[in-house]
C-alpha positions in Angstrom: -32.8 -123.7 141.4 -33.1 -125.5 144.6 -35.9 -125.1 147.3 -34.5 -123.3 150.2 -36.5 -122.4 153.3 -35.3 -120.0 156.2 -33.5 -121.7 158.9 -36.0 -120.7 161.5 -38.7 -123.1 159.6 -36.3 -126.1 160.4 -36.4 -125.4 164.0 -40.2 -124.9 164.0 -40.3 -128.5 162.4 -38.4 -130.0 165.0 -35.2 -130.4 162.8 -32.4 -129.5 165.2 -28.6 -128.9 164.6 -28.4 -128.3 160.8 -24.7 -128.8 160.9 -25.3 -132.6 160.9 -26.8 -132.4 157.5 -25.0 -132.2 154.0 -24.2 -128.7 153.1 -23.4 -126.6 150.1 -22.2 -122.9 149.7 -24.1 -120.7 147.1 -22.9 -117.4 146.1 -25.7 -114.7 146.2 -25.9 -110.9 145.6 -25.6 -110.6 149.4 -22.5 -112.9 149.6 -22.1 -116.7 150.1 -24.9 -118.7 151.9 -24.4 -122.1 153.6 -27.4 -124.3 152.8 -27.9 -127.6 154.7 -30.1 -130.2 152.7 -32.6 -132.2 154.6 -34.6 -135.2 153.3 -38.4 -134.8 154.2 -41.9 -135.1 153.3 -43.6 -132.0 151.9 -47.2 -131.4 151.6 -48.7 -128.8 149.0 -52.3 -128.0 149.5 -54.0 -126.5 146.5 -57.5 -127.9 145.7 -56.3 -131.2 147.2 -53.4 -132.2 149.3 -50.3 -133.6 147.5 -47.7 -135.2 149.8 -44.3 -136.3 148.3 -40.9 -137.1 149.5 -38.1 -134.4 148.7 -34.9 -132.7 149.6 -35.1 -129.1 150.7 -32.4 -126.7 152.0 -32.4 -124.6 155.1 -30.3 -121.5 155.3 -30.1 -118.1 157.1 -31.8 -116.1 154.4 -34.5 -113.4 154.7 -37.2 -115.3 152.8 -38.1 -118.6 151.6 -37.2 -119.7 147.8 -39.4 -122.0 145.8 -37.2 -123.8 143.3 -37.8 -125.5 140.2 -36.6 -128.9 141.7 -39.8 -129.3 143.8 -42.5 -126.8 143.4 -42.1 -125.8 139.7 -41.5 -129.2 138.6 -44.8 -130.5 139.8 -46.9 -127.4 139.3 -47.5 -124.8 136.6 -48.0 -121.4 138.5 -48.8 -117.8 137.2 -48.9 -114.8 139.3 -51.3 -111.8 138.8 -49.8 -109.3 141.4 -52.4 -106.5 140.6 -55.3 -108.9 141.3 -53.6 -110.7 144.0 -54.3 -114.0 142.3 -52.2 -117.2 141.9 -53.2 -119.4 138.9 -52.0 -123.0 139.1 -52.6 -126.5 138.0 -50.6 -129.9 138.2 -47.8 -130.3 135.6 -48.7 -132.1 132.6 -45.2 -133.9 132.6 
């Protein structure tokens, strides 16, 4: 699964005209969604900042999707919804 952010975030980051980036169409429960892929540098801050180059998608979707390709390949995460806690550590691999 790819990491896909809402298209509005691309605009907030100064990424204009998503149509100039490579695109793919994904089928979802709500119908097909066109995703434009952009190479950028992402920073995840947990206990310390971790910055790395990656490719993320931008699409007109209702919420961001964190995919195995970036976030879950670098971090092991667990969610305790009742306690509102996220447990994490850097991946061992």
